[in-house]
C-alpha atoms as one frame of an Amber mdcrd trajectory, in Angstrom:
protein
  -1.594 178.260  82.591   0.798 174.997  82.822  -0.415 172.102  83.100  -0.312
 170.151  86.303   1.282 166.695  86.856  -0.826 164.412  85.483  -3.086 166.718
  83.805  -3.628 167.478  80.328  -5.389 169.603  77.542  -4.755 167.118  74.271
  -3.676 163.354  74.243  -0.136 164.457  73.105   0.083 165.845  76.864   0.151
 162.486  78.194   2.578 159.714  78.177   2.067 156.310  76.105  -0.718 154.222
  77.160  -2.446 156.870  78.771  -5.473 159.436  77.441  -6.759 162.763  78.028
  -9.992 162.715  80.193 -11.198 165.981  80.182 -14.098 164.859  82.862 -11.685
 164.429  85.414 -10.117 167.845  85.881  -7.168 168.640  87.628  -7.392 172.374
  88.245  -8.547 173.410  84.554  -7.194 170.529  83.041  -8.258 166.840  82.102
  -6.343 164.117  83.871  -4.272 161.559  81.804  -5.818 157.879  82.223  -4.145
 154.530  81.633  -6.224 152.888  78.860  -6.342 150.004  80.807  -7.884 151.611
  83.469 -11.403 151.882  80.719 -11.263 155.074  79.088 -12.722 157.806  76.989
 -12.740 158.209  73.380  -9.657 155.906  72.986  -9.205 152.996  70.072  -8.833
 150.352  72.509 -11.239 150.777  75.145 -13.786 147.941  75.493 -15.945 144.711
  74.229 -18.397 144.819  76.908 -19.353 147.176  79.629 -17.332 145.466  82.196
 -14.379 146.753  80.708 -15.022 150.164  81.423 -15.267 152.355  84.519 -17.925
 154.516  86.968 -16.443 157.147  84.512 -17.118 155.938  81.468 -19.501 153.111
  81.888 -20.854 152.455  78.694 -18.888 150.138  75.806 -19.824 152.018  72.522
 -20.366 150.395  69.452 -17.039 151.153  68.020 -16.072 149.589  71.087 -15.146
 153.091  72.803 -15.698 153.456  76.714 -18.255 156.849  76.924 -21.413 158.071
  79.049 -24.485 157.015  77.555 -25.078 160.551  76.438 -21.770 160.545  74.198
 -23.210 158.614  72.251 -26.632 160.065  71.300 -30.222 159.480  72.169 -30.391
 156.157  69.723 -27.776 154.600  71.899 -29.479 152.714  74.620 -32.514 151.661
  73.116 -30.237 150.406  69.933 -27.467 149.213  72.147 -29.838 147.395  74.768
 -32.762 147.207  74.306 -34.134 145.928  77.285 -31.887 149.240  78.879 -33.566
 151.987  77.185 -33.172 154.902  78.873 -29.697 156.580  80.163 -29.143 156.978
  83.558 -27.954 160.271  85.545 -24.665 158.078  86.100 -24.427 157.897  82.291
 -25.415 153.825  82.834 -28.216 152.603  80.139 -31.296 151.469  82.767 -34.359
 150.291  82.220 -35.769 153.918  82.857 -34.802 157.581  84.292 -38.611 158.700
  84.240 -41.738 156.940  84.005 -42.503 157.942  80.513 -39.921 155.639  79.643
 -41.979 152.797  80.893 -44.237 151.548  78.114 -42.852 147.981  77.091 -44.811
 146.686  80.137 -48.469 147.876  81.046 -48.227 146.110  84.015 -45.201 148.366
  85.008 -45.514 151.914  84.161 -43.976 153.520  86.808 -40.170 154.279  87.334
 -38.745 153.863  90.479 -35.398 156.584  90.184 -33.971 154.594  92.647 -33.332
 151.084  91.336 -34.001 152.490  87.857 -36.314 149.719  87.284 -40.285 149.930
  85.730 -42.367 148.995  88.482 -46.313 148.740  89.310 -48.169 151.795  90.245
 -49.019 152.343  93.589 -51.181 155.501  93.751 -53.529 157.781  91.432 -50.740
 160.388  91.691 -48.379 158.547  89.923 -50.927 158.068  87.033 -52.023 161.230
  86.792 -48.222 162.484  86.672 -47.636 160.315  83.658 -50.671 160.211  81.749
 -53.351 162.909  82.902 -56.216 163.022  85.190 -58.250 161.552  83.064 -58.533
 158.977  84.252 -55.994 159.006  86.574 -56.528 155.617  88.266 -54.012 153.169
  89.380 -55.185 149.655  89.385 -53.020 148.298  92.165 -56.221 146.074  93.401
 -55.596 144.420  90.352 -52.036 143.957  87.930 -50.705 147.503  89.061 -51.248
 149.463  85.431 -52.505 152.813  84.957 -55.847 153.014  83.619 -56.891 153.738
  79.999 -59.776 156.265  78.428 -60.783 153.323  76.674 -61.588 151.334  79.772
 -63.228 153.799  81.555 -66.864 155.058  81.737 -67.254 158.282  83.712 -70.233
 159.662  85.760 -70.476 163.642  86.629 -73.684 165.387  86.520 -72.181 167.665
  84.633 -73.386 170.603  82.163 -71.600 168.522  79.404 -73.273 165.277  80.426
 -75.707 163.000  78.052 -77.476 159.737  77.818 -76.801 158.713  74.347 -74.633
 155.915  72.974 -71.526 158.450  72.760 -71.964 159.422  76.530 -69.750 158.124
  79.020 -66.281 159.926  77.558 -64.444 162.615  80.317 -65.858 165.248  78.190
 -69.617 163.916  78.294 -70.246 161.783  80.970 -73.669 159.997  81.973 -74.978
 162.456  84.517 -75.970 158.937  86.969 -75.412 155.533  87.070 -78.405 154.473
  85.400 -77.337 153.983  81.752 -73.349 152.710  82.816 -74.645 148.957  83.221
 -75.386 149.013  79.075 -71.714 149.970  78.407 -70.233 147.566  81.167 -67.895
 145.012  79.268 -64.891 143.426  80.435 -62.768 146.165  78.194 -64.538 148.610
  79.773 -65.047 147.812  82.999 -63.771 150.844  84.797 -66.489 153.637  86.233
 -64.994 156.831  87.639 -67.775 158.919  89.944 -67.343 162.685  90.222 -68.848
 164.763  92.173 -72.680 163.907  93.679 -74.585 161.484  91.277 -78.061 159.341
  91.577 -77.379 156.035  91.548 -79.237 152.925  89.720 -82.214 151.296  89.911
 -80.600 148.254  88.400 -78.396 145.578  90.293 -74.467 144.529  89.158 -75.508
 140.820  88.187 -73.630 137.858  86.751 -70.925 139.439  85.349 -67.949 137.780
  84.531 -65.058 140.134  85.249 -64.311 142.347  88.259 -65.935 145.761  87.844
 -64.444 148.712  89.475 -65.834 152.165  91.032 -63.474 155.085  91.764 -64.490
 158.091  93.622 -63.181 161.327  92.342 -63.865 165.025  93.306 -65.497 163.957
  96.412 -67.547 161.095  94.421 -70.757 160.351  95.852 -73.641 158.263  94.679
 -77.280 158.707  96.442 -79.551 155.915  96.177 -83.357 156.417  97.405 -85.756
 153.868  97.414 -82.668 151.054  95.901 -79.427 150.905  97.789 -76.496 153.473
  96.267 -74.955 150.040  94.894 -76.497 146.739  94.476 -74.533 143.682  93.612
 -75.372 140.096  92.656 -73.423 137.359  91.628 -70.189 139.679  90.505 -66.981
 141.236  91.915 -66.912 144.199  92.675 -64.349 146.770  93.808 -64.997 150.190
  95.239 -62.333 152.789  96.362 -62.881 156.738  97.516 -66.731 156.467  97.263
 -69.251 157.844  99.512 -72.603 155.610  99.286 -76.038 156.526 100.878 -79.378
 155.818 100.381 -82.571 158.209 101.840 -84.948 154.902 102.394 -82.709 152.057
 101.945 -79.096 150.485 102.361 -76.114 151.839 101.241 -74.864 148.789  99.761
 -76.481 145.287  99.576 -74.306 142.068  98.074 -76.287 138.896  97.443 -76.457
 135.414  95.731 -72.374 134.825  95.366 -70.980 138.201  95.348 -67.421 138.821
  95.922 -67.099 142.719  97.292 -63.550 144.686  98.081 -64.044 147.820  99.350
 -61.377 149.950 100.485 -61.589 153.837 101.419 -64.974 154.085 101.845 -67.400
 156.375 103.751 -71.249 154.913 104.411 -73.495 156.923 106.108 -77.132 158.249
 106.019 -78.896 155.548 104.739 -82.215 154.921 106.388 -82.053 150.497 105.734
 -78.331 150.407 107.394 -75.276 150.720 106.111 -73.747 147.435 104.329 -75.737
 144.153 104.092 -73.867 141.232 102.690 -75.824 138.172 101.881 -73.725 134.693
 100.626 -71.230 137.286  99.758 -67.485 136.824 100.162 -66.092 140.664 101.206
 -62.357 142.200 102.112 -63.636 145.498 103.695 -60.454 147.941 104.699 -60.121
 151.510 105.760 -63.503 152.028 105.420 -66.191 154.063 107.825 -69.952 153.371
 107.979 -71.496 156.052 110.326 -75.253 157.123 111.044 -77.125 154.619 109.226
 -80.428 152.650 109.823 -82.176 151.239 111.294 -83.015 148.502 109.034 -84.428
 145.140 110.156 -83.716 141.258 109.385 -86.152 138.971 111.229 -86.289 140.784
 114.602 -82.506 142.157 114.825 -82.361 145.535 114.360 -79.221 146.583 112.642
 -77.717 149.646 111.356 -73.663 149.515 110.674 -72.805 146.050 108.486 -74.795
 142.941 108.670 -73.137 139.640 107.473 -75.791 136.889 106.604 -73.726 134.278
 105.280 -70.855 134.419 103.562 -70.097 131.721 100.276 -67.923 128.867 101.251
 -65.217 130.333  99.444 -63.519 133.934  99.322 -62.680 136.114 102.380 -64.731
 137.429 105.191 -62.652 139.956 106.334 -62.764 143.724 108.046 -59.610 145.326
 108.435 -59.178 149.009 109.831 -63.246 149.530 109.758 -64.803 152.114 111.728
 -68.593 151.624 112.433 -69.971 154.506 114.463 -73.592 155.720 115.828 -75.275
 153.899 113.736 -79.092 153.468 114.571 -79.060 149.996 115.585 -76.599 147.074
 115.936 -73.559 148.285 114.800 -71.873 144.928 113.206 -74.153 141.612 113.084
 -72.853 138.415 111.625 -75.056 134.961 111.257 -71.520 133.189 111.090 -67.870
 134.143 112.259 -65.797 136.325 110.404 -62.413 138.126 110.107 -62.071 141.397
 111.997 -58.562 143.591 112.282 -58.183 146.175 114.255 -61.998 147.011 113.721
 -63.555 149.874 115.598 -66.828 149.779 116.619 -68.876 152.519 119.339 -71.811
 154.433 119.790 -74.394 151.932 118.089 -77.472 152.086 119.846 -80.403 149.668
 118.742 -83.893 150.610 119.419 -84.720 150.419 122.951 -88.147 148.762 121.850
 -87.002 146.104 119.628 -83.118 145.437 121.719 -82.596 142.180 122.406 -80.377
 142.237 125.862 -78.292 139.465 125.110 -77.005 141.139 122.169 -74.044 143.735
 122.338 -74.998 147.128 120.467 -71.588 147.323 118.428 -70.205 144.150 117.636
 -72.560 140.678 117.747 -71.393 137.785 119.591 -71.286 135.490 116.965 -68.833
 137.888 114.922 -66.375 136.222 117.031 -63.869 139.285 117.649 -64.158 142.602
 119.413 -63.876 146.229 118.843 -60.058 147.802 119.245 -59.796 150.986 121.375
 -59.248 153.538 121.106 -59.500 154.861 117.850 -56.507 155.483 116.459 -53.444
 155.036 113.785 -53.841 151.264 114.842 -57.456 151.003 115.338 -60.367 152.028
 112.884 -60.419 153.688 109.766 -57.288 155.372 108.728
């Protein structure tokens, strides 16, 4: 087949000053491209990437323009240490997939649109990159994917153990009871899988933030103690179900700091969440069917705020407090309530204060949104 004008099969088909670029076909042939346009395998290609074009974007170690894959897998990491991956267009980029993101633990995920390593935003990203154990994105801290080394697993399974080797994914603790002895700043993540028993201890006087994440319908069940009890410590909890047969679902006090996300607190006899001298930021959480509990003459069921500390937030955002046996939300001081839905809470008629609304106490200083929906209540 004859070569079309401007086409080529070999360098000699092109005029002086042109080379044959087979990546730019003219019919079944290559295309003659002026060397000055930045080109393929020439002896006078480039000194920097800016000398090259979109077809051959990378300046190789021999001063030749080419796609990064043309120079082998080590070209990008050796030539451009900060851009170690070969992207789809042939450019050296920070990442082409999440496996390329290993330089900074706080940026473990590849944004394939920008080819930049970024913080994780979901557990699914971490599962896809590193597997299901622990499969937790620490977006509430620094955006890293958690590691096994920082994780204690709790699951009531046939492989559980209570010994010193317990708490690993293959040999989880069967309840929260032994966890406190192993909780350190370097091992501060607790993964709860399925239904487990609560501890009879209080998470107290820790200088670091502990994290509890529920997986596989993670549920902590208390009896005479709250499902979670925190004093003078920071706790972040997510995707967890709390309930207690004869106590509150969660009780935090004495300068504690609580962050809750995507939680369910229900069926707790002494009320859902009690916060005494505690800073709190609770979002996308449902508190339902709890109580009645009592605080002095006040009968409450959902959330009770007895004075946050001077520092830290006192905030509820996209929270649903419904059908509790007692006051829905009670406050000793004003707090911030954003898109909070409170309905169906009912104080015991014998003890009810006729001056106190059943859903949100006046001193809380916000009103329930209505109706429940995409911008009102837990999502």
